[in-house]
N, CA, C and O of each residue as an XYZ file, in Angstrom:
900
protein
N     138.209     60.580    137.063
C     139.643     60.287    136.921
C     140.356     61.466    136.265
O     139.760     62.223    135.497
N     141.638     61.607    136.580
C     142.415     62.699    136.014
C     142.839     62.369    134.581
O     142.767     61.219    134.149
N     143.279     63.391    133.857
C     143.809     63.179    132.510
C     144.946     62.157    132.551
O     145.021     61.265    131.707
N     145.814     62.297    133.529
C     146.951     61.380    133.672
C     146.483     59.931    133.829
O     146.991     59.031    133.160
N     145.519     59.717    134.712
C     145.024     58.356    134.934
C     144.302     57.801    133.711
O     144.409     56.616    133.396
N     143.565     58.676    133.026
C     142.856     58.239    131.819
C     143.828     57.800    130.726
O     143.616     56.785    130.064
N     144.888     58.573    130.549
C     145.911     58.216    129.558
C     146.497     56.843    129.887
O     146.613     55.981    129.016
N     146.857     56.657    131.129
C     147.467     55.383    131.547
C     146.500     54.218    131.358
O     146.896     53.127    130.948
N     145.225     54.467    131.662
C     144.205     53.429    131.516
C     144.109     52.968    130.060
O     144.109     51.768    129.784
N     144.027     53.919    129.136
C     143.862     53.541    127.728
C     145.132     52.931    127.141
O     145.064     52.064    126.270
N     146.269     53.378    127.611
C     147.516     52.742    127.159
C     147.538     51.264    127.523
O     147.943     50.418    126.727
N     147.095     50.971    128.740
C     147.065     49.576    129.193
C     146.070     48.746    128.378
O     146.351     47.602    128.020
N     144.908     49.334    128.090
C     143.897     48.622    127.306
C     144.411     48.333    125.894
O     144.171     47.258    125.345
N     145.122     49.305    125.314
C     145.560     49.179    123.920
C     146.816     48.325    123.762
O     147.097     47.823    122.673
N     147.562     48.163    124.837
C     148.853     47.477    124.752
C     148.773     46.080    124.120
O     149.600     45.767    123.263
N     147.805     45.222    124.510
C     147.761     43.883    123.901
C     147.517     43.912    122.387
O     147.907     42.987    121.674
N     146.873     44.972    121.905
C     146.583     45.083    120.468
C     147.724     45.747    119.691
O     147.750     45.708    118.461
N     148.671     46.358    120.423
C     149.761     47.073    119.755
C     149.290     48.335    119.055
O     149.936     48.807    118.119
N     148.159     48.890    119.507
C     147.602     50.086    118.866
C     148.097     51.345    119.582
O     148.240     51.365    120.805
N     148.352     52.384    118.803
C     148.821     53.653    119.354
C     147.636     54.527    119.753
O     146.625     54.580    119.053
N     147.775     55.207    120.878
C     146.748     56.127    121.349
C     147.006     57.521    120.783
O     148.052     58.121    121.032
N     146.037     58.026    120.018
C     146.062     59.418    119.585
C     145.111     60.182    120.502
O     143.898     59.976    120.453
N     145.656     61.056    121.329
C     144.844     61.815    122.270
C     144.208     62.994    121.534
O     144.894     63.933    121.131
N     142.898     62.931    121.368
C     142.195     63.956    120.593
C     141.922     65.148    121.509
O     141.101     65.085    122.423
N     142.641     66.235    121.230
C     142.677     67.366    122.156
C     141.919     68.585    121.642
O     142.097     69.685    122.165
N     141.078     68.406    120.629
C     140.347     69.545    120.062
C     139.463     70.208    121.106
O     138.805     69.537    121.902
N     139.459     71.503    121.090
C     138.736     72.410    122.002
C     139.307     72.415    123.421
O     138.790     73.123    124.285
N     140.352     71.645    123.674
C     140.892     71.557    125.030
C     142.017     72.570    125.245
O     142.798     72.831    124.330
N     142.104     73.139    126.447
C     143.160     74.121    126.711
C     144.537     73.468    126.764
O     144.667     72.263    126.979
N     145.546     74.286    126.564
C     146.924     73.788    126.539
C     147.303     73.097    127.847
O     148.101     72.160    127.855
N     146.717     73.574    128.964
C     147.031     72.979    130.268
C     146.653     71.495    130.306
O     147.369     70.685    130.895
N     145.530     71.142    129.680
C     145.111     69.739    129.639
C     146.103     68.900    128.832
O     146.434     67.776    129.207
N     146.570     69.467    127.721
C     147.532     68.747    126.885
C     148.837     68.529    127.638
O     149.470     67.481    127.511
N     149.232     69.525    128.421
C     150.481     69.391    129.177
C     150.369     68.317    130.248
O     151.359     67.659    130.571
N     149.166     68.131    130.806
C     148.976     67.024    131.758
C     149.198     65.683    131.068
O     149.842     64.788    131.614
N     148.653     65.558    129.856
C     148.856     64.323    129.092
C     150.321     64.171    128.695
O     150.880     63.076    128.741
N     150.926     65.277    128.309
C     152.339     65.283    127.910
C     153.229     64.786    129.048
O     154.208     64.077    128.819
N     152.879     65.163    130.269
C     153.677     64.781    131.441
C     153.696     63.269    131.664
O     154.602     62.752    132.315
N     152.697     62.555    131.124
C     152.671     61.092    131.250
C     153.496     60.412    130.155
O     153.635     59.189    130.142
N     154.046     61.224    129.231
C     154.789     60.670    128.109
C     154.003     60.629    126.816
O     154.522     60.182    125.794
N     152.747     61.090    126.840
C     151.935     61.122    125.620
C     152.509     62.157    124.657
O     152.739     63.305    125.037
N     152.737     61.749    123.416
C     153.303     62.666    122.427
C     152.421     62.817    121.192
O     152.586     63.781    120.443
N     151.500     61.904    120.959
C     150.655     61.963    119.765
C     149.318     62.605    120.109
O     148.532     62.050    120.877
N     149.067     63.777    119.537
C     147.829     64.510    119.784
C     147.106     64.765    118.471
O     147.732     65.066    117.455
N     145.779     64.641    118.498
C     144.967     64.832    117.298
C     144.117     66.084    117.389
O     143.456     66.326    118.399
N     144.135     66.881    116.324
C     143.314     68.086    116.235
C     142.533     68.043    114.928
O     142.971     67.424    113.958
N     141.365     68.708    114.900
C     140.569     68.663    113.677
C     140.351     70.036    113.040
O     139.667     70.149    112.022
N     140.937     71.084    113.646
C     140.844     72.413    113.042
C     142.249     72.984    112.875
O     143.050     72.971    113.809
N     142.534     73.481    111.682
C     143.883     73.929    111.351
C     144.336     75.072    112.249
O     145.469     75.062    112.730
N     143.478     76.052    112.483
C     143.885     77.205    113.293
C     144.257     76.783    114.707
O     145.268     77.229    115.250
N     143.440     75.928    115.297
C     143.719     75.461    116.656
C     145.002     74.629    116.689
O     145.796     74.733    117.624
N     145.189     73.824    115.683
C     146.388     72.990    115.591
C     147.648     73.846    115.517
O     148.614     73.593    116.236
N     147.642     74.852    114.653
C     148.845     75.693    114.497
C     149.131     76.500    115.763
O     150.289     76.671    116.143
N     148.081     76.993    116.411
C     148.284     77.764    117.642
C     148.889     76.895    118.747
O     149.795     77.326    119.460
N     148.386     75.690    118.879
C     148.912     74.789    119.913
C     150.342     74.345    119.582
O     151.188     74.246    120.470
N     150.598     74.083    118.314
C     151.940     73.648    117.910
C     152.978     74.721    118.215
O     154.119     74.417    118.561
N     152.567     75.974    118.082
C     153.478     77.083    118.348
C     153.768     77.219    119.835
O     154.878     77.573    120.230
N     152.761     76.936    120.656
C     152.875     77.212    122.091
C     153.394     76.036    122.917
O     153.903     76.232    124.020
N     153.270     74.834    122.398
C     153.564     73.635    123.197
C     154.894     73.001    122.794
O     155.476     73.390    121.782
N     155.387     72.025    123.575
C     156.706     71.435    123.306
C     156.863     70.921    121.873
O     155.927     70.398    121.270
N     158.076     71.088    121.355
C     158.323     70.822    119.937
C     158.428     69.339    119.604
O     158.451     68.982    118.426
N     158.492     68.464    120.606
C     158.570     67.032    120.294
C     157.187     66.377    120.228
O     157.078     65.159    120.085
N     156.130     67.195    120.332
C     154.778     66.648    120.153
C     154.571     66.282    118.687
O     154.981     67.016    117.788
N     153.932     65.141    118.460
C     153.583     64.694    117.104
C     152.128     65.091    116.845
O     151.201     64.541    117.439
N     151.956     66.050    115.953
C     150.608     66.571    115.681
C     149.943     65.800    114.564
O     150.477     65.703    113.459
N     148.769     65.247    114.853
C     147.985     64.496    113.883
C     146.783     65.344    113.477
O     145.987     65.746    114.326
N     146.655     65.612    112.187
C     145.475     66.307    111.684
C     144.433     65.248    111.383
O     144.588     64.470    110.442
N     143.357     65.212    112.187
C     142.403     64.105    112.059
C     141.075     64.529    111.447
O     140.250     63.681    111.105
N     140.859     65.847    111.303
C     139.582     66.313    110.781
C     139.598     66.498    109.278
O     140.624     66.320    108.622
N     138.437     66.860    108.743
C     138.312     67.160    107.311
C     139.187     68.367    106.995
O     139.040     69.420    107.615
N     140.091     68.218    106.040
C     141.079     69.252    105.715
C     140.748     69.916    104.389
O     140.599     69.248    103.366
N     140.637     71.243    104.419
C     140.406     71.989    103.184
C     141.731     72.269    102.489
O     142.748     72.514    103.139
N     141.705     72.231    101.166
C     142.944     72.379    100.410
C     143.652     73.709    100.681
O     144.881     73.764    100.730
N     142.876     74.770    100.857
C     143.496     76.084    101.050
C     144.129     76.267    102.431
O     144.729     77.306    102.707
N     143.997     75.258    103.297
C     144.592     75.359    104.635
C     145.792     74.433    104.830
O     146.426     74.444    105.885
N     146.096     73.641    103.818
C     147.210     72.695    103.932
C     148.520     73.422    104.223
O     149.337     72.942    105.008
N     148.719     74.572    103.595
C     149.986     75.303    103.711
C     150.331     75.665    105.153
O     151.507     75.805    105.490
N     149.319     75.819    106.007
C     149.583     76.234    107.383
C     150.162     75.112    108.245
O     150.894     75.376    109.198
N     149.839     73.876    107.915
C     150.339     72.756    108.724
C     151.465     71.988    108.042
O     152.122     71.158    108.670
N     151.690     72.260    106.760
C     152.692     71.514    105.985
C     154.099     71.540    106.591
O     154.820     70.549    106.472
N     154.516     72.631    107.236
C     155.889     72.641    107.761
C     156.143     71.657    108.899
O     157.288     71.265    109.126
N     155.095     71.251    109.620
C     155.367     70.503    110.858
C     154.468     69.298    111.116
O     154.807     68.476    111.968
N     153.342     69.152    110.426
C     152.389     68.097    110.783
C     153.051     66.718    110.700
O     153.816     66.437    109.778
N     152.743     65.867    111.680
C     153.355     64.533    111.743
C     152.642     63.543    110.824
O     153.280     62.745    110.137
N     151.299     63.608    110.822
C     150.507     62.690    110.000
C     149.142     63.322    109.725
O     148.497     63.849    110.631
N     148.714     63.262    108.467
C     147.376     63.730    108.099
C     146.506     62.496    107.901
O     146.767     61.684    107.014
N     145.467     62.353    108.732
C     144.667     61.127    108.748
C     143.592     61.070    107.657
O     143.361     60.015    107.068
N     142.944     62.194    107.393
C     141.689     62.145    106.638
C     141.831     62.699    105.226
O     141.097     63.605    104.833
N     142.773     62.157    104.467
C     142.945     62.597    103.074
C     141.870     61.897    102.244
O     141.941     60.693    101.997
N     140.872     62.678    101.820
C     139.666     62.059    101.256
C     139.484     62.279     99.763
O     138.430     61.951     99.218
N     140.504     62.836     99.079
C     140.376     63.039     97.634
C     141.749     63.145     96.979
O     142.744     63.463     97.631
N     141.779     62.879     95.706
C     143.013     63.011     94.928
C     143.481     64.465     94.916
O     144.679     64.731     95.015
N     142.558     65.391     94.798
C     142.913     66.816     94.744
C     143.575     67.269     96.041
O     144.526     68.049     96.011
N     143.083     66.788     97.174
C     143.692     67.143     98.454
C     145.097     66.567     98.556
O     146.013     67.253     99.009
N     145.278     65.327     98.146
C     146.597     64.708     98.228
C     147.601     65.457     97.349
O     148.761     65.615     97.731
N     147.165     65.912     96.189
C     148.050     66.682     95.305
C     148.447     68.010     95.930
O     149.582     68.460     95.772
N     147.515     68.639     96.638
C     147.832     69.899     97.320
C     148.821     69.665     98.469
O     149.728     70.469     98.682
N     148.645     68.574     99.201
C     149.590     68.236    100.275
C     150.975     68.011     99.679
O     151.976     68.469    100.231
N     151.030     67.313     98.564
C     152.302     67.064     97.885
C     152.978     68.385     97.495
O     154.183     68.558     97.680
N     152.192     69.296     96.960
C     152.694     70.615     96.531
C     153.271     71.407     97.707
O     154.355     71.981     97.607
N     152.535     71.429     98.821
C     152.994     72.182     99.983
C     154.176     71.482    100.677
O     155.044     72.146    101.243
N     154.204     70.167    100.631
C     155.337     69.424    101.192
C     156.614     69.733    100.408
O     157.686     69.895    100.991
N     156.488     69.812     99.094
C     157.655     70.139     98.259
C     158.191     71.525     98.602
O     159.404     71.725     98.673
N     157.296     72.473     98.813
C     157.715     73.832     99.192
C     158.481     73.838    100.508
O     159.375     74.658    100.719
N     158.118     72.911    101.389
C     158.770     72.821    102.701
C     159.901     71.799    102.731
O     160.465     71.501    103.784
N     160.218     71.272    101.551
C     161.329     70.312    101.407
C     161.200     69.138    102.371
O     162.151     68.762    103.057
N     159.991     68.567    102.401
C     159.783     67.388    103.236
C     158.792     66.447    102.565
O     158.135     66.801    101.586
N     158.702     65.254    103.110
C     157.706     64.278    102.672
C     156.702     64.142    103.813
O     157.074     63.824    104.943
N     155.429     64.385    103.509
C     154.401     64.342    104.545
C     153.680     62.994    104.532
O     153.123     62.606    103.505
N     153.684     62.281    105.651
C     152.946     61.021    105.734
C     151.438     61.278    105.773
O     150.970     62.210    106.426
N     150.698     60.444    105.069
C     149.243     60.616    104.959
C     148.538     59.272    105.081
O     149.094     58.220    104.767
N     147.302     59.342    105.544
C     146.383     58.203    105.498
C     145.246     58.575    104.561
O     144.749     59.700    104.604
N     144.832     57.647    103.722
C     143.718     57.896    102.823
C     142.426     57.455    103.502
O     142.310     56.324    103.973
N     141.464     58.363    103.542
C     140.195     58.065    104.210
C     139.259     57.336    103.253
O     139.014     57.781    102.131
N     138.747     56.213    103.722
C     137.829     55.391    102.923
C     136.424     55.541    103.492
O     136.228     55.503    104.707
N     135.466     55.709    102.621
C     134.067     55.858    103.024
C     133.509     54.473    103.334
O     133.230     53.688    102.428
N     133.350     54.184    104.619
C     132.874     52.842    105.007
C     131.528     52.889    105.715
O     130.911     51.846    105.932
N     131.059     54.086    106.082
C     129.840     54.210    106.900
C     128.594     54.322    106.039
O     128.660     54.597    104.841
N     127.465     54.101    106.681
C     126.165     54.271    106.023
C     125.614     55.653    106.368
O     124.451     55.792    106.749
N     126.452     56.661    106.231
C     126.053     58.030    106.561
C     126.587     58.980    105.504
O     127.765     58.929    105.152
N     125.724     59.837    105.002
C     126.130     60.781    103.964
C     127.079     61.853    104.489
O     127.785     62.490    103.707
N     127.103     62.059    105.803
C     127.931     63.125    106.363
C     129.416     62.770    106.391
O     130.251     63.649    106.607
N     129.754     61.513    106.180
C     131.144     61.087    106.203
C     131.802     61.337    104.835
O     131.127     61.427    103.810
N     133.130     61.446    104.853
C     133.901     61.683    103.644
C     134.740     60.453    103.311
O     134.846     59.525    104.113
N     135.338     60.455    102.113
C     136.312     59.422    101.793
C     136.204     58.866    100.394
O     135.216     59.076     99.690
N     137.251     58.146    100.005
C     137.278     57.424     98.744
C     136.341     56.224     98.821
O     136.157     55.646     99.892
N     135.754     55.848     97.698
C     135.132     54.531     97.626
C     136.252     53.522     97.408
O     137.353     53.885     96.995
N     135.967     52.265     97.686
C     136.978     51.223     97.526
C     137.486     51.171     96.081
O     138.690     51.068     95.845
N     136.580     51.240     95.137
C     136.947     51.123     93.723
C     137.816     52.295     93.263
O     138.833     52.096     92.599
N     137.409     53.518     93.618
C     138.195     54.662     93.156
C     139.553     54.713     93.856
O     140.529     55.189     93.274
N     139.625     54.233     95.084
C     140.909     54.205     95.783
C     141.886     53.258     95.093
O     143.045     53.610     94.872
N     141.424     52.071     94.757
C     142.304     51.101     94.089
C     142.766     51.635     92.733
O     143.935     51.499     92.375
N     141.861     52.233     91.994
C     142.228     52.803     90.686
C     143.266     53.911     90.850
O     144.236     53.975     90.094
N     143.063     54.775     91.833
C     143.977     55.891     92.050
C     145.369     55.414     92.439
O     146.365     55.919     91.922
N     145.446     54.443     93.350
C     146.752     53.970     93.816
C     147.548     53.259     92.725
O     148.771     53.155     92.808
N     146.851     52.776     91.711
C     147.529     52.103     90.589
C     147.906     53.083     89.475
O     148.552     52.694     88.503
N     147.511     54.334     89.609
C     147.684     55.303     88.523
C     149.065     55.961     88.542
O     149.739     56.009     89.571
N     149.459     56.460     87.383
C     150.707     57.228     87.298
C     150.584     58.532     88.073
O     151.566     59.011     88.639
N     149.391     59.107     88.104
C     149.172     60.363     88.835
C     149.553     60.206     90.299
O     150.118     61.121     90.898
N     149.243     59.045     90.878
C     149.625     58.801     92.268
C     151.132     58.610     92.398
O     151.758     59.178     93.293
N     151.702     57.830     91.528
C     153.136     57.534     91.620
C     153.998     58.769     91.400
O     155.153     58.805     91.827
N     153.447     59.782     90.738
C     154.188     61.024     90.491
C     154.269     61.926     91.731
O     155.001     62.916     91.722
N     153.537     61.600     92.781
C     153.541     62.426     93.991
C     154.727     62.017     94.865
O     154.652     61.050     95.623
N     155.807     62.761     94.747
C     157.071     62.385     95.389
C     157.252     62.968     96.783
O     158.200     62.612     97.483
N     156.352     63.863     97.195
C     156.541     64.522     98.488
C     155.470     64.142     99.507
O     155.309     64.808    100.530
N     154.750     63.082     99.222
C     153.868     62.479    100.223
C     154.228     61.003    100.333
O     154.823     60.425     99.424
N     153.864     60.415    101.443
C     153.939     58.962    101.560
C     152.638     58.481    102.184
O     152.317     58.833    103.318
N     151.901     57.684    101.446
C     150.685     57.093    101.999
C     151.104     55.913    102.866
O     151.641     54.921    102.372
N     150.850     56.036    104.171
C     151.309     55.010    105.109
C     150.169     54.142    105.639
O     150.369     53.323    106.536
N     148.962     54.330    105.074
C     147.857     53.485    105.501
C     146.511     54.103    105.183
O     146.399     55.007    104.355
N     145.490     53.596    105.861
C     144.108     54.013    105.633
C     143.472     54.500    106.932
O     143.933     54.185    108.030
N     142.407     55.272    106.777
C     141.633     55.747    107.910
C     140.154     55.572    107.573
O     139.750     55.763    106.426
N     139.358     55.214    108.559
C     137.929     55.080    108.326
C     137.124     55.363    109.578
O     137.563     55.100    110.698
N     135.924     55.911    109.361
C     135.002     56.173    110.467
C     133.752     55.340    110.264
O     133.093     55.432    109.229
N     133.432     54.528    111.257
C     132.268     53.651    111.151
C     130.977     54.443    111.347
O     130.992     55.578    111.826
N     129.885     53.832    110.975
C     128.566     54.425    111.201
C     128.358     54.689    112.691
O     128.713     53.862    113.531
N     127.788     55.834    113.008
C     127.498     56.186    114.400
C     126.210     55.469    114.824
O     125.104     55.979    114.644
N     126.387     54.292    115.381
C     125.244     53.437    115.700
C     125.557     52.574    116.914
O     126.722     52.360    117.249
N     124.512     52.079    117.570
C     124.694     51.130    118.674
C     124.824     49.696    118.160
O     125.093     48.778    118.935
N     124.633     49.508    116.860
C     124.728     48.177    116.241
C     126.200     47.835    116.025
O     126.773     48.144    114.980
N     126.804     47.194    117.024
C     128.239     46.908    116.978
C     128.595     45.863    115.919
O     129.746     45.791    115.488
N     127.626     45.057    115.498
C     127.897     44.109    114.418
C     128.132     44.860    113.106
O     129.012     44.503    112.323
N     127.340     45.898    112.882
C     127.540     46.714    111.685
C     128.908     47.404    111.733
O     129.642     47.426    110.744
N     129.232     47.962    112.892
C     130.523     48.635    113.067
C     131.671     47.651    112.810
O     132.643     47.971    112.126
N     131.531     46.453    113.374
C     132.553     45.417    113.182
C     132.711     45.078    111.706
O     133.833     44.934    111.219
N     131.596     44.950    110.990
C     131.651     44.621    109.563
C     132.355     45.727    108.772
O     133.126     45.448    107.854
N     132.082     46.981    109.135
C     132.707     48.103    108.429
C     134.213     48.137    108.675
O     134.994     48.339    107.746
N     134.615     47.942    109.921
C     136.049     47.932    110.240
C     136.759     46.731    109.610
O     137.871     46.858    109.098
N     136.118     45.584    109.650
C     136.719     44.381    109.064
C     136.887     44.543    107.554
O     137.880     44.105    106.974
N     135.897     45.182    106.929
C     136.001     45.444    105.493
C     137.166     46.357    105.164
O     137.850     46.167    104.158
N     137.392     47.352    106.017
C     138.511     48.269    105.791
C     139.847     47.552    105.975
O     140.801     47.810    105.241
N     139.912     46.655    106.952
C     141.151     45.873    107.159
C     141.416     44.977    105.957
O     142.567     44.806    105.557
N     140.380     44.410    105.384
C     140.538     43.568    104.188
C     141.096     44.391    103.028
O     141.985     43.940    102.306
N     140.564     45.603    102.859
C     141.061     46.494    101.804
C     142.513     46.886    102.067
O     143.325     46.914    101.143
N     142.838     47.186    103.306
C     144.207     47.509    103.716
C     145.166     46.385    103.308
O     146.212     46.631    102.707
N     144.789     45.155    103.646
C     145.645     44.004    103.322
C     145.776     43.809    101.813
O     146.850     43.462    101.321
N     144.697     44.029    101.088
C     144.734     43.890     99.627
C     145.714     44.879     99.017
O     146.531     44.517     98.171
N     145.628     46.131     99.453
C     146.538     47.157     98.927
C     147.978     46.814     99.288
O     148.881     46.931     98.459
N     148.180     46.397    100.516
C     149.533     46.065    100.980
C     150.151     44.949    100.148
O     151.347     44.974     99.858
N     149.343     43.980     99.768
C     149.851     42.814     99.046
C     149.936     43.010     97.536
O     150.761     42.387     96.868
N     149.080     43.876     97.001
C     148.949     43.932     95.536
C     149.524     45.178     94.868
O     149.853     45.144     93.683
N     149.649     46.278     95.613
C     150.072     47.536     94.987
C     151.420     47.962     95.550
O     151.608     48.027     96.765
N     152.346     48.250     94.656
C     153.699     48.610     95.082
C     154.115     49.925     94.420
O     154.094     50.059     93.196
N     154.486     50.874     95.249
C     154.909     52.186     94.761
C     155.859     52.775     95.796
O     155.738     52.488     96.986
N     156.801     53.595     95.348
C     157.781     54.176     96.268
C     157.134     55.065     97.319
O     157.675     55.216     98.415
N     155.989     55.655     97.004
C     155.343     56.557     97.952
C     154.184     55.884     98.691
O     153.278     56.555     99.186
N     154.226     54.554     98.758
C     153.192     53.777     99.442
C     153.844     52.779    100.391
O     154.653     51.950     99.974
N     153.488     52.866    101.665
C     154.001     51.925    102.663
C     152.896     51.665    103.678
O     152.731     52.409    104.645
N     152.152     50.609    103.442
C     150.960     50.339    104.256
C     151.352     49.759    105.613
O     151.735     48.595    105.730
N     151.243     50.614    106.637
C     151.576     50.142    107.990
C     150.604     50.625    109.067
O     150.582     50.074    110.167
N     149.801     51.648    108.764
C     148.886     52.185    109.769
C     147.431     52.068    109.327
O     147.095     52.297    108.166
N     146.584     51.707    110.277
C     145.146     51.623    110.039
C     144.460     52.383    111.169
O     144.313     51.874    112.280
N     144.044     53.611    110.866
C     143.472     54.491    111.874
C     141.959     54.316    111.892
O     141.252     54.832    111.026
N     141.480     53.593    112.873
C     140.034     53.409    113.021
C     139.722     53.134    114.482
O     140.457     52.442    115.186
N     138.605     53.701    114.909
C     138.195     53.530    116.291
C     138.297     54.815    117.087
O     139.332     55.481    117.098
N     137.189     55.155    117.760
C     137.144     56.316    118.641
C     136.606     55.857    119.997
O     136.507     54.657    120.253
N     136.261     56.801    120.854
C     135.881     56.458    122.229
C     134.821     55.355    122.292
O     134.920     54.455    123.126
N     133.819     55.415    121.428
C     132.688     54.490    121.530
C     132.904     53.139    120.853
O     132.195     52.176    121.146
N     133.880     53.067    119.950
C     134.019     51.814    119.187
C     135.466     51.329    119.051
O     135.758     50.483    118.206
N     136.369     51.860    119.878
C     137.789     51.531    119.703
C     138.081     50.055    119.955
O     138.982     49.493    119.332
N     137.332     49.415    120.862
C     137.614     48.002    121.148
C     137.283     47.119    119.948
O     138.024     46.191    119.625
N     136.162     47.418    119.292
C     135.803     46.690    118.071
C     136.842     46.945    116.993
O     137.221     46.032    116.260
N     137.311     48.206    116.895
C     138.319     48.565    115.897
C     139.624     47.815    116.134
O     140.239     47.314    115.193
N     140.039     47.740    117.379
C     141.286     47.032    117.701
C     141.190     45.548    117.361
O     142.142     44.958    116.849
N     140.044     44.954    117.647
C     139.844     43.540    117.326
C     139.887     43.310    115.810
O     140.234     42.225    115.342
N     139.529     44.353    115.056
C     139.535     44.248    113.592
C     140.895     44.571    112.987
O     141.100     44.383    111.788
N     141.834     45.061    113.812
C     143.184     45.287    113.303
C     143.657     46.729    113.294
O     144.647     47.045    112.634
N     142.973     47.610    114.011
C     143.406     49.006    114.060
C     144.792     49.137    114.675
O     145.135     48.409    115.607
N     145.595     50.077    114.148
C     146.910     50.364    114.739
C     146.924     51.719    115.436
O     147.878     52.045    116.143
N     145.861     52.516    115.240
C     145.760     53.836    115.869
C     144.313     54.084    116.250
O     143.413     53.913    115.428
N     144.085     54.487    117.495
C     142.722     54.853    117.893
C     142.719     56.298    118.361
O     143.684     56.773    118.959
N     141.615     56.992    118.080
C     141.499     58.421    118.349
C     140.513     58.610    119.508
O     139.300     58.490    119.333
N     141.050     58.904    120.682
C     140.202     59.020    121.877
C     140.352     60.412    122.477
O     141.462     60.870    122.747
N     139.212     61.080    122.682
C     139.239     62.441    123.191
C     138.484     62.633    124.479
O     139.088     62.827    125.534
N     137.141     62.579    124.407
C     136.314     62.903    125.571
C     136.565     61.957    126.748
O     136.457     62.367    127.904
N     136.893     60.716    126.465
C     137.147     59.764    127.557
C     138.467     60.052    128.268
O     138.709     59.539    129.361
N     139.314     60.864    127.656
C     140.570     61.279    128.295
C     140.419     62.656    128.949
O     140.758     62.849    130.117
N     139.910     63.592    128.176
C     139.887     64.994    128.610
C     138.544     65.458    129.157
O     138.443     66.574    129.665
N     137.509     64.624    129.063
C     136.171     65.052    129.460
C     135.436     65.662    128.280
O     135.994     65.786    127.189
N     134.176     66.043    128.499
C     133.353     66.583    127.424
C     133.980     67.813    126.799
O     134.715     68.547    127.460
N     133.689     68.042    125.518
C     134.294     69.158    124.789
C     133.474     70.432    124.934
O     132.255     70.405    125.109
N     134.183     71.536    124.855
C     133.520     72.841    124.890
C     133.486     73.413    123.474
O     134.512     73.843    122.947
N     132.316     73.414    122.872
C     132.186     73.898    121.487
C     131.762     75.367    121.448
O     131.426     75.888    120.384
N     131.778     76.036    122.608
C     131.369     77.443    122.642
C     132.564     78.403    122.584
O     132.406     79.615    122.729
N     133.751     77.846    122.372
C     134.934     78.699    122.345
C     134.952     79.536    121.080
O     135.876     80.323    120.874
């Protein structure tokens, strides 16, 4: 199937859940992104800062760029002027750096806080306990140039869909708890980014509002670039 048909297919699948499709375009040429763009797709996800900035410079300005990969603090400044949403904010120090660079650019940057929900050491994120403590702290409330608009989580890479379901459901429970119990001007819980090509249906059933799909839209990735 073509990129165009794949985009349309996933939009139809996601429509009953009200979940937004983030087209993960990492390692893909600009021509592929333009095919998706022609269908009306505007939300694209990248996981490397250099690739993200190069594409943002070359492609239409109404694209909403989502930074979905692990972000190093020293690279925040390159995407701060234009990034639409940063998904994987996995530490207090990173959020403070985003706030600092957002202030320099006279904007408020929307962010998702990444929660460690998987049974894998390779994943990043806040623990549930440290996240709740941080969101209740004055240090968090003092960050005036970010807005935390939800949570992001990556499930264990496994064929055990019951485990994946439990991890996503746990994250939705935490999302609801924060939404109901914690109130701050820079907190507005509305997005839950969970689910990729292999587990997006389970994620949607658990309450995901954004799914990150790449290879099923654009085909296998080329990591030799």
